[in-house]
C-alpha positions in Angstrom: -83.2 -31.9 -26.4 -83.9 -29.4 -29.1 -83.3 -26.6 -26.8 -79.5 -27.4 -26.7 -78.9 -28.3 -30.3 -80.3 -25.3 -31.6 -78.2 -23.8 -28.6 -77.5 -24.0 -28.8 -78.3 -21.6 -31.4 -79.4 -18.9 -29.1 -78.8 -17.7 -25.6 -81.4 -15.8 -23.6 -81.3 -14.2 -20.3 -82.9 -16.2 -17.5 -86.3 -14.7 -16.5 -88.1 -14.9 -13.2 -90.3 -17.9 -12.2 -93.5 -15.9 -11.9 -96.5 -18.0 -13.0 -98.9 -15.5 -14.4 -101.3 -17.8 -16.2 -102.7 -15.6 -19.0 -102.1 -15.4 -22.6 -100.0 -12.3 -22.6 -97.6 -14.0 -20.0 -97.4 -17.1 -22.3 -96.5 -15.0 -25.3 -93.9 -13.3 -23.2 -92.4 -16.5 -22.1 -92.4 -17.8 -25.6 -90.6 -14.8 -27.0 -88.0 -15.1 -24.3 -87.6 -18.7 -25.4 -88.7 -20.1 -22.0 -90.5 -22.8 -24.0 -91.1 -25.3 -21.2 -93.1 -22.8 -19.2 -94.8 -21.2 -22.3 -95.9 -24.7 -23.4 -97.7 -25.5 -20.2 -99.5 -22.1 -20.3 -100.4 -22.4 -23.9 -101.7 -25.9 -23.4 -103.9 -24.9 -20.5 -105.2 -21.9 -22.5 -106.0 -23.8 -25.6 -107.8 -26.6 -23.8 -110.4 -24.0 -22.8 -110.6 -21.9 -26.0 -112.2 -23.3 -29.1 -111.4 -20.6 -31.6 -107.7 -19.5 -31.3 -105.9 -17.5 -33.8 -103.3 -19.1 -36.2 -100.5 -17.1 -34.5 -101.5 -18.5 -31.1 -101.7 -22.1 -32.4 -98.3 -21.7 -34.0 -96.7 -20.4 -30.8 -98.3 -23.2 -28.8 -97.3 -25.9 -31.4 -93.7 -24.6 -31.6 -93.3 -24.3 -27.9 -94.3 -28.0 -27.4 -92.2 -29.0 -30.4 -89.1 -27.4 -28.9 -89.5 -29.3 -25.6 -90.3 -32.7 -27.3 -93.9 -32.9 -26.3 -94.9 -34.4 -29.6 -98.4 -35.3 -28.4 -99.4 -31.6 -27.7 -97.3 -30.3 -30.6 -99.3 -32.6 -32.9 -102.6 -31.4 -31.5 -101.9 -27.8 -32.2 -100.2 -28.3 -35.5 -103.2 -30.3 -36.6 -105.5 -27.3 -35.7 -103.1 -24.9 -37.4 -103.2 -27.0 -40.6 -107.0 -27.1 -40.5 -106.9 -23.2 -40.4 -104.1 -22.6 -43.0 -104.0 -25.8 -45.1 -101.2 -25.5 -47.6 -100.5 -22.0 -46.5 -98.3 -23.5 -43.8 -94.8 -22.4 -44.2 -92.2 -25.2 -45.1 -90.9 -25.2 -41.5 -94.4 -25.4 -40.0 -95.2 -28.2 -42.3 -92.0 -30.0 -41.4 -92.7 -29.7 -37.7 -96.3 -31.0 -38.2 -95.1 -34.2 -40.0 -92.3 -34.5 -37.5 -94.8 -34.5 -34.7 -96.7 -37.2 -36.4 -93.5 -39.3 -36.7 -92.7 -38.4 -33.0 -96.0 -40.1 -32.0 -95.2 -43.0 -34.4 -98.0 -42.1 -36.8 -95.8 -42.8 -39.8 -98.6 -43.7 -42.3 -100.4 -40.4 -41.8 -97.1 -38.5 -41.9 -96.3 -40.1 -45.3 -99.6 -39.3 -46.7 -99.4 -35.7 -45.6 -95.9 -35.4 -47.3 -97.4 -36.9 -50.5 -100.3 -34.4 -50.6 -97.9 -31.6 -49.8 -95.3 -32.5 -52.5 -98.0 -33.2 -55.1 -99.7 -29.7 -54.5 -96.3 -28.0 -54.6 -95.3 -29.8 -57.8 -91.8 -30.5 -56.4 -90.6 -33.4 -58.6 -87.1 -33.5 -57.2 -88.4 -33.7 -53.7 -90.8 -36.4 -54.7 -88.0 -38.4 -56.1 -85.9 -37.9 -52.9 -88.9 -38.8 -50.7 -89.5 -42.0 -52.7 -85.9 -43.0 -52.7 -85.3 -42.4 -49.0 -88.6 -44.1 -48.0 -87.7 -47.2 -50.1 -84.3 -47.3 -48.5 -85.7 -47.0 -45.0 -88.2 -49.8 -45.8 -85.3 -52.0 -46.9 -83.5 -51.4 -43.6 -86.4 -53.1 -41.8 -85.9 -56.2 -43.8 -82.3 -56.7 -42.8 -80.6 -57.2 -39.5 -78.8 -54.1 -38.2 -75.1 -54.0 -38.1 -75.2 -51.9 -34.9 -75.5 -52.9 -31.2 -76.2 -50.1 -28.8 -75.9 -49.6 -25.0 -76.9 -46.8 -22.7 -74.0 -45.7 -20.5 -74.0 -45.6 -16.7 -72.2 -42.3 -16.9 -75.4 -40.5 -17.9 -77.1 -38.2 -15.5 -80.7 -37.1 -15.0 -80.0 -34.0 -17.0 -78.5 -33.5 -20.5 -75.4 -35.5 -21.6 -74.5 -35.4 -25.2 -72.0 -34.6 -27.9 -69.1 -37.0 -27.5 -65.7 -36.5 -29.1 -62.6 -38.7 -29.1 -59.6 -37.3 -27.3 -56.8 -39.8 -27.5 -57.9 -42.6 -25.3 -60.6 -40.5 -23.6 -64.0 -39.2 -24.6 -65.0 -35.6 -24.0 -68.7 -34.7 -23.8 -71.0 -31.9 -22.8 -73.2 -32.1 -19.7 -75.5 -29.9 -17.6 -75.2 -32.3 -14.6 -73.3 -29.8 -12.4 -75.5 -26.9 -11.0 -73.0 -25.1 -8.9 -69.5 -25.0 -10.5 -69.8 -21.6 -12.2 -73.1 -20.1 -11.4 -76.6 -21.1 -10.2 -78.4 -19.8 -13.3 -80.5 -22.1 -15.5 -80.8 -22.2 -19.2 -84.2 -20.7 -19.8 -85.1 -22.9 -22.7 -85.3 -26.1 -20.7 -84.7 -24.9 -17.1 -81.4 -26.9 -16.8 -78.0 -25.7 -15.9 -75.7 -24.5 -18.7 -73.4 -27.0 -20.4 -69.9 -27.8 -19.4 -67.2 -30.1 -20.7 -66.4 -33.4 -19.1 -63.8 -36.1 -20.0 -63.9 -39.8 -19.2 -61.7 -42.8 -19.7 -62.9 -45.3 -22.2 -63.1 -49.0 -21.5 -62.0 -50.6 -24.8 -63.7 -53.9 -23.9 -67.2 -52.7 -23.7 -67.2 -49.1 -24.6 -68.2 -47.9 -21.2 -67.0 -44.5 -19.9 -65.7 -44.1 -16.3 -63.7 -41.8 -14.0 -65.4 -38.7 -15.5 -64.2 -35.2 -14.4 -64.5 -31.6 -15.4 -62.0 -30.8 -18.1 -60.4 -27.6 -19.4 -61.6 -25.3 -16.5 -59.6 -22.5 -18.0 -62.2 -22.0 -20.7 -65.3 -22.4 -18.5 -67.7 -19.5 -18.5 -71.2 -18.7 -17.2 -72.6 -19.9 -20.5 -72.5 -23.0 -22.7 -69.4 -24.8 -23.7 -70.1 -27.8 -25.8 -69.4 -29.9 -29.0 -65.7 -30.0 -29.4 -63.4 -31.2 -32.1 -59.7 -31.9 -32.3 -57.0 -31.8 -34.9 -55.6 -35.2 -35.8 -52.6 -34.8 -33.4 -54.9 -33.5 -30.6 -52.8 -30.3 -30.3 -55.6 -28.0 -31.5 -59.1 -27.8 -30.3 -62.3 -26.2 -31.7 -65.3 -25.8 -29.4 -68.6 -24.1 -29.4 -69.6 -21.3 -26.9 -71.7 -18.2 -26.9 -70.6 -15.1 -28.6 -69.0 -12.8 -25.9 -66.8 -9.8 -25.7 -63.4 -9.5 -24.2 -64.9 -9.2 -20.7 -66.9 -12.4 -21.3 -70.1 -10.5 -21.6 -72.7 -11.7 -24.0 -72.8 -10.0 -27.5 -76.3 -9.7 -28.9 -77.5 -9.5 -32.5 -79.9 -7.0 -33.8 -82.7 -9.3 -32.6 -81.4 -9.3 -29.0 -80.0 -12.9 -29.2 -76.6 -14.1 -28.3 -75.5 -16.5 -31.0 -72.9 -19.2 -31.1 -69.3 -19.1 -32.1 -66.4 -21.5 -32.5 -63.3 -20.9 -30.5 -59.9 -22.3 -31.5 -57.2 -23.1 -29.0 -54.0 -24.9 -28.5 -53.8 -27.9 -26.1 -50.6 -27.8 -24.0 -50.1 -30.0 -21.0 -53.8 -30.8 -20.8 -54.8 -27.2 -20.9 -56.2 -25.0 -23.6 -54.1 -21.9 -24.3 -54.0 -19.2 -27.0 -57.7 -19.2 -27.6 -59.0 -17.1 -30.5 -62.2 -16.7 -32.4 -62.1 -18.2 -35.9 -62.6 -15.9 -38.9 -65.9 -17.3 -40.0 -67.7 -16.3 -36.7 -70.3 -13.6 -37.0 -72.2 -11.7 -34.3 -75.4 -11.8 -36.5 -75.6 -15.6 -36.8 -74.4 -18.8 -35.1 -71.5 -20.9 -36.0 -71.0 -24.1 -34.1 -70.7 -27.9 -33.8 -67.2 -28.2 -35.3 -65.8 -31.4 -36.8 -62.3 -31.8 -38.3 -61.5 -34.1 -41.2 -59.1 -36.9 -40.5 -56.3 -35.2 -42.5 -56.8 -32.0 -40.5 -57.4 -29.9 -43.6 -61.2 -29.2 -43.4 -63.5 -27.9 -40.7 -67.1 -28.9 -40.9 -69.6 -26.8 -38.9 -73.2 -25.8 -38.6 -74.7 -22.3 -39.1 -77.8 -20.4 -39.7 -76.1 -17.8 -41.8 -78.1 -16.3 -44.6 -78.4 -18.1 -47.9 -78.8 -21.6 -46.5 -81.4 -24.2 -47.3 -83.2 -24.3 -43.9 -83.0 -23.4 -40.2 -79.5 -24.6 -39.8 -77.1 -26.0 -42.5 -73.8 -27.9 -42.5 -70.8 -26.2 -44.1 -67.2 -27.0 -44.7 -64.3 -24.5 -44.6 -60.6 -25.0 -45.4 -58.1 -25.0 -42.5 -55.1 -23.2 -44.0 -51.5 -24.1 -43.3 -51.3 -21.2 -40.9 -54.4 -22.4 -39.1 -56.7 -19.8 -40.4 -60.2 -21.1 -41.3 -61.6 -19.6 -44.4 -64.1 -19.8 -47.4 -67.0 -21.7 -45.9 -69.0 -23.7 -48.5 -72.6 -25.0 -48.1 -72.7 -28.8 -48.5 -75.7 -28.6 -50.7 -79.2 -30.0 -51.1 -78.0 -33.7 -50.8 -77.2 -32.9 -47.1 -79.1 -29.8 -46.1 -82.9 -29.4 -45.9 -85.6 -26.9 -44.9 -85.2 -28.0 -41.2 -82.2 -28.4 -39.0 -79.1 -30.2 -40.2 -76.4 -30.4 -37.7 -73.7 -32.4 -35.8 -71.4 -33.4 -38.6 -68.7 -36.0 -38.3 -66.4 -37.0 -41.0 -64.4 -40.2 -41.0 -62.8 -42.1 -44.0 -65.0 -41.1 -46.9 -68.2 -40.9 -44.9 -70.1 -37.9 -43.5 -72.4 -38.6 -40.6 -74.8 -36.0 -39.5 -78.2 -35.4 -37.8 -81.2 -34.1 -39.6 -84.9 -33.6 -39.2 -85.6 -32.7 -42.8 -84.7 -36.0 -44.5 -87.1 -38.9 -44.5 -86.8 -40.6 -41.1 -88.3 -42.1 -38.0 -89.1 -38.8 -36.1 -87.1 -36.0 -34.6 -83.5 -35.8 -35.5 -82.1 -38.9 -37.2 -78.5 -39.8 -38.0 -77.6 -40.1 -41.7 -74.5 -41.1 -43.6 -73.5 -39.7 -47.1 -70.5 -40.9 -49.1 -67.9 -38.5 -50.2 -67.9 -38.9 -54.1 -64.7 -36.9 -54.3 -63.6 -33.5 -53.4 -66.2 -33.3 -50.5 -69.0 -33.7 -53.0 -71.5 -35.9 -51.1 -74.0 -38.4 -52.4 -77.4 -39.3 -51.2 -78.1 -39.1 -47.4 -78.9 -42.6 -46.0 -80.6 -43.2 -42.7 -78.8 -45.4 -40.3 -81.9 -47.2 -39.2 -82.8 -48.7 -35.9 -81.4 -49.1 -33.2 -79.3 -46.0 -33.9 -82.4 -44.0 -34.9 -85.8 -43.7 -33.0 -88.8 -41.5 -33.1 -87.0 -39.2 -30.7 -83.9 -37.0 -31.3 -80.7 -39.0 -32.3 -77.6 -37.0 -33.0 -73.9 -36.4 -32.1 -72.7 -39.6 -33.9 -68.9 -40.3 -33.8 -67.0 -43.4 -35.0 -63.5 -44.8 -34.9 -61.3 -44.8 -38.0 -61.9 -48.5 -38.5 -65.7 -48.1 -38.4 -66.1 -50.6 -35.6 -67.4 -48.5 -32.6 -68.4 -45.2 -31.4 -71.0 -43.1 -29.6 -74.1 -41.1 -30.3 -76.7 -39.2 -28.2 -80.4 -39.5 -27.9 -83.4 -38.5 -25.8 -85.4 -41.5 -26.6 -87.6 -43.2 -24.0 -85.8 -45.5 -21.7 -82.7 -43.4 -21.0 -81.5 -42.2 -17.7 -82.2 -38.5 -18.2 -82.9 -35.9 -20.8 -80.2 -36.5 -23.5 -78.1 -39.6 -22.9 -74.9 -40.9 -24.5 -75.0 -44.3 -26.1 -72.1 -46.5 -27.0 -72.3 -48.8 -30.1 -70.4 -51.5 -31.9 -70.8 -52.1 -35.5 -70.3 -55.4 -37.4 -68.3 -55.2 -40.6 -70.2 -53.8 -43.5 -72.0 -56.2 -45.8 -70.5 -54.8 -49.0 -73.4 -53.6 -51.1 -73.6 -51.7 -54.3 -76.5 -50.1 -56.2 -77.4 -50.4 -59.9 -79.9 -48.0 -61.2 -81.5 -46.9 -64.5 -84.6 -46.3 -66.4 -87.0 -48.7 -68.3 -88.8 -47.5 -71.4 -90.9 -48.9 -74.1 -88.8 -49.5 -77.2 -91.1 -48.0 -79.8 -92.2 -44.9 -78.0 -89.3 -44.3 -75.6 -91.8 -43.5 -72.8 -91.2 -44.7 -69.3 -92.5 -48.1 -68.4 -93.9 -48.6 -65.0 -94.1 -51.9 -63.2 -91.2 -53.6 -65.2 -89.6 -56.4 -63.1 -85.9 -56.0 -62.5 -84.0 -59.0 -61.3 -80.4 -59.5 -60.5 -78.2 -62.6 -60.7 -74.6 -62.9 -59.6 -71.7 -64.2 -61.6 -72.7 -67.8 -60.8 -76.2 -66.9 -62.1 -77.7 -67.3 -58.6 -80.7 -65.1 -58.0 -80.0 -61.9 -55.9 -83.2 -59.9 -55.8 -86.0 -58.1 -57.5 -87.4 -54.5 -57.7 -90.0 -52.8 -60.0 -89.7 -49.7 -62.0 -91.7 -46.7 -60.7 -94.0 -44.3 -62.7 -91.0 -42.6 -64.2 -89.6 -45.9 -65.3 -86.8 -45.6 -62.7 -85.4 -48.5 -60.7 -82.6 -49.0 -58.2 -81.5 -52.4 -57.0 -79.0 -53.2 -54.3 -76.6 -56.1 -54.9 -73.7 -57.7 -53.1 -70.3 -56.4 -54.2 -68.6 -58.8 -56.7 -67.1 -58.8 -60.1 -70.3 -58.6 -62.1 -74.0 -59.1 -62.1 -76.6 -59.9 -64.7 -79.6 -57.5 -64.7 -82.7 -58.7 -66.3 -85.8 -56.4 -67.1 -89.2 -57.8 -68.1 -92.9 -57.2 -68.0 -95.9 -59.1 -69.1 -96.5 -58.8 -72.9 -93.1 -57.2 -73.3 -89.7 -58.6 -74.2 -87.1 -59.6 -71.6 -83.8 -57.8 -71.8 -80.6 -58.2 -69.9 -77.2 -56.7 -69.4 -74.0 -57.8 -67.7 -72.9 -55.0 -65.3 -69.3 -54.8 -63.9 -69.1 -53.8 -60.3 -66.7 -51.6 -58.4 -66.5 -53.7 -55.2 -66.9 -50.5 -53.1 -69.6 -50.3 -50.6 -72.4 -47.8 -51.3 -71.2 -47.1 -54.8 -73.9 -46.6 -57.4 -73.7 -47.7 -61.1 -76.2 -45.6 -62.9 -77.6 -45.5 -66.4 -78.2 -49.3 -66.8 -81.2 -48.6 -69.0 -83.5 -51.0 -70.8 -85.9 -50.6 -73.7 -88.6 -53.3 -73.7 -90.5 -54.3 -76.8 -94.2 -54.4 -76.5 -95.7 -57.5 -78.0 -98.6 -55.5 -79.3 -96.2 -53.3 -81.4 -95.1 -56.4 -83.4 -98.3 -58.0 -84.3 -101.5 -57.4 -86.2 -105.0 -59.1 -86.0 -106.1 -60.4 -89.4 -108.6 -63.0 -90.2 -109.1 -63.4 -86.4 -105.5 -64.5 -86.1 -102.4 -62.9 -84.6 -99.7 -62.4 -87.2 -96.3 -60.8 -87.1 -96.7 -57.4 -88.7 -94.4 -57.0 -91.7 -94.6 -55.5 -95.2 -95.3 -57.7 -98.2 -92.3 -59.8 -99.3 -91.5 -59.6 -103.0 -89.8 -62.4 -105.1 -88.3 -62.3 -108.5 -90.5 -63.6 -111.3 -90.8 -67.3 -111.3 -88.3 -67.6 -108.3 -88.3 -68.5 -104.6 -84.9 -67.0 -103.7 -85.0 -64.4 -100.9 -84.4 -60.9 -102.3 -82.7 -58.1 -100.3 -86.0 -56.5 -99.8 -87.4 -59.8 -98.6 -84.5 -60.3 -96.1 -85.3 -56.9 -94.6 -88.9 -57.9 -93.9 -87.9 -61.4 -92.7 -85.4 -59.9 -90.3 -88.5 -58.3 -88.6 -89.9 -61.8 -88.1 -86.6 -62.9 -86.7 -86.5 -59.8 -84.4 -90.0 -60.7 -83.1 -89.1 -64.3 -82.5 -85.8 -63.3 -80.8 -87.5 -60.8 -78.5 -90.2 -63.3 -77.6 -88.4 -66.7 -77.4 -91.7 -68.6 -76.7 -93.3 -67.6 -80.0 -94.0 -70.5 -82.4 -95.3 -69.8 -85.8 -96.6 -71.3 -89.1 -95.8 -69.8 -92.4 -98.4 -69.6 -95.2 -97.5 -68.3 -98.7 -100.1 -67.2 -101.2 -100.3 -66.1 -104.8 -103.0 -64.3 -106.9 -105.1 -66.2 -109.4 -103.1 -65.3 -112.6 -101.3 -68.3 -113.9 -102.0 -71.9 -113.8 -103.4 -73.3 -110.4 -100.8 -76.0 -110.1 -97.9 -73.7 -110.9 -99.0 -71.2 -108.3 -99.3 -73.9 -105.8 -95.8 -75.2 -106.4 -94.3 -71.7 -106.5 -95.9 -70.5 -103.3 -94.9 -73.7 -101.5 -91.2 -73.2 -102.6 -91.4 -69.7 -101.4 -92.7 -70.8 -98.0 -89.9 -73.3 -97.7 -87.3 -70.7 -98.7 -88.7 -68.3 -96.1 -88.5 -71.0 -93.4 -84.9 -71.9 -94.3 -83.9 -68.2 -94.2 -85.3 -67.8 -90.7 -83.7 -71.0 -89.4 -80.3 -69.9 -91.0 -80.5 -66.8 -88.7 -80.5 -68.9 -85.5 -84.2 -69.5 -84.9 -84.7 -73.1 -83.9 -86.6 -75.1 -86.5 -89.0 -76.5 -83.9 -90.5 -73.0 -83.5 -91.7 -73.0 -87.2 -94.5 -75.6 -87.0 -95.2 -75.6 -90.7 -94.3 -73.8 -94.0 -96.9 -74.4 -96.7 -97.8 -72.7 -99.9 -101.4 -72.4 -100.8 -101.2 -70.9 -104.2 -104.4 -69.3 -105.2 -106.7 -71.4 -103.0 -107.1 -68.8 -100.3 -107.8 -65.5 -102.1 -108.8 -62.6 -100.0 -111.1 -61.0 -102.5 -113.2 -61.7 -105.7 -110.2 -62.0 -108.0 -110.5 -65.7 -108.9 -109.9 -67.1 -112.4 -111.6 -65.2 -115.1 -112.6 -62.2 -112.9 -111.2 -58.9 -114.1 -109.4 -57.1 -111.3 -107.0 -54.2 -110.8 -103.4 -54.6 -110.0 -104.0 -53.5 -106.5 -106.7 -56.1 -106.0 -104.5 -58.9 -107.3 -101.6 -57.5 -105.0 -103.8 -58.1 -102.0 -103.7 -61.8 -102.7 -99.9 -62.1 -103.0 -98.8 -62.4 -99.4 -96.9 -64.4 -96.8 -98.4 -64.8 -93.4 -96.5 -65.6 -90.2 -99.3 -66.9 -88.0 -98.7 -67.1 -84.2 -99.5 -70.5 -82.8 -98.0 -70.2 -79.4 -96.6 -67.2 -77.4 
């Protein structure tokens, strides 16, 4: 129910129910944020008008988007895209592709994102898109650790935003229409939110014996999304910005924003309430979450300077209880869209986002704390936690075994519903990543095959390097793994990688440089030969010289990098000297060359022959009696390493 999350980022006065079906009235309703009524009027108007303006299409699409009518929202965003193309704003584009996901048209949404990112030239966003898409694809190939259940406590209206309160669960609901006033929230025509508490059945996670809670803070507006200090003596809750007489305070645009109120809990009542210092009349601050040590307050705000519509921040809770110095959690968490509902437990931040790659609407993500509240890559929790609808408000116990979340997916009892879940223990998984390049050029190598083997040399899995040569492979936690990189007509390289035995940890920079077979050979006399410089011997000798060893080491390198190579060695002389002498000397040099290679660890079976041919296979005219230059004679003095098998 977007109308409440974003609340939940504004409050508007309830307007009358007059049904004046004309475009001016639709615009009036839209500007008053009566989106449910505005959407109906826009839909009716657009069905009968074939040439609307971009502004009209935007309002119609947004109105439907806000009330979760993905079908109509998609229809108008598609027409808006046809008019504006890549001139769509980032938010408009996000809502367009989210509407595609909301109707489960994932393939088209992905193609749209690819086109958009390619035209914008956003390499970092492309990398993030590829990584998150691959991760989401991997989720579908493994059984989920989560089992969910819709709760009987849900009403036909909006119930969401659970929080642990000792052995109870507190949540927000609009189920009661009469307790404070009879007004309806204009966005969705439902009653304003109030707080409820329910007992938790530890056996099955169900909630029962619900009742209104904390009546002393109830107002004529929203109260929702609460958080407690670890000792449950301090509460933080979200409400609308009001003055001392509980009258709404409006910003310069005429909206009443959200604020976080802090209070003390004494004998089951909230006393000594006060506004926290980071509240501001000009923007919203809400959705509080307290770290398990009680030292940090996470919250959501649309304050200036963020990444998108709403961002997640963290602020320090001082020893005296003051909340100061808010810090944006950065681009790993926040996006151009709405990022909200943070919850921090252990070393994991859970939050809802519509800007990361997901299944549609708000999805729930987890990011690991890498130290000092510096969070890693956001990872989608997958199905059944996430759906093509809005999924948010995730909380979890300290042992990571059970919890609750909210969703407005099909099959619920009302608008937003609260779901319980249990989670099987983590399958401890780590990530190994790096880049594969070509050894000679250092350029990225696409399509390299990366395989992982455990400490018993049992096969784990395979991935391929992408166009940038990058790869990331998920392996079970353990002591070490062997990573092997290969590609057709390239060498196979491997590394032993020690593991951290910590779930979600990434070991980066395990890089490989593969040797291209073509870089080591030459084609000569219609034969493949290992490409080396001429080998020089001392006069009348077959001993390997220092210069000769350098060149032969290149042969050894090629045979080491390509262990299936088998060769034959041929040594030749020029025509000067007696024929028989040249034949004996070249054969001795061939045999000496063979023994050198074997002495360096190359199996003798891989050298099929080593024969000297003397001057019987000259490459030019320089036979006995023919006058030739030194360079022409030099061309005949050679050793060839001819490839027989590869």
